[in-house]
Residue, then its C-alpha position, 0 to 999 in steps of 0.5 A: m954870438m948869434v942874433m935872429s930876425a923876428t920878422d923872417s927868422t934869419f940867423f946871423t952869426l957874429n964874429e968878434v968885431a960884429t959882436a963888439i959893435w952889437q954890444a956897444a950899440d946902446g941907442r945913444t952912441p954914434l956908430s963912428e964912436i963905437v968904431t973908434r973906441k971899440v973896433c979900432a982900439e981892440f982889433e988891428i984894423d984901420s979906421e976907414t976899413a972899420q967904418h965901412d965894414a961897420e956901416h955894412f954890418v949895421e945896414e944888413l941888420s937894419r934891413h932884417g929889422i934887428l937893429l934900428v938906425s937913426d940920426h938921433p940918439f934914443e931917449p928912454p921914456a921919462l919915469s913918472 
C-alpha cells in the first residue's frame, strides 16, 4: 500500500505491518489496541517492539499531515 501527503507530496510505501495499522486506524481504536489485536496477533513480533515501531510509524505520518493523532476518540457528527 502507498499513501501520499497532500501537504508536501511525500509518498510512503507501507509494509504489511504498517498497512495493518493504517487499515485499523479508525479514529476510535487506541494504537495500543491495534498493536495487540492486529500487529501482535498477525505477525511474529513482541508487544514492546511492536508498540515502539507503531508509535514511530504514526508519528512519521502525523508529521506529514497524513494521520491525525489524538488522546480522544473521533466522534462523527450526529446525523440530523
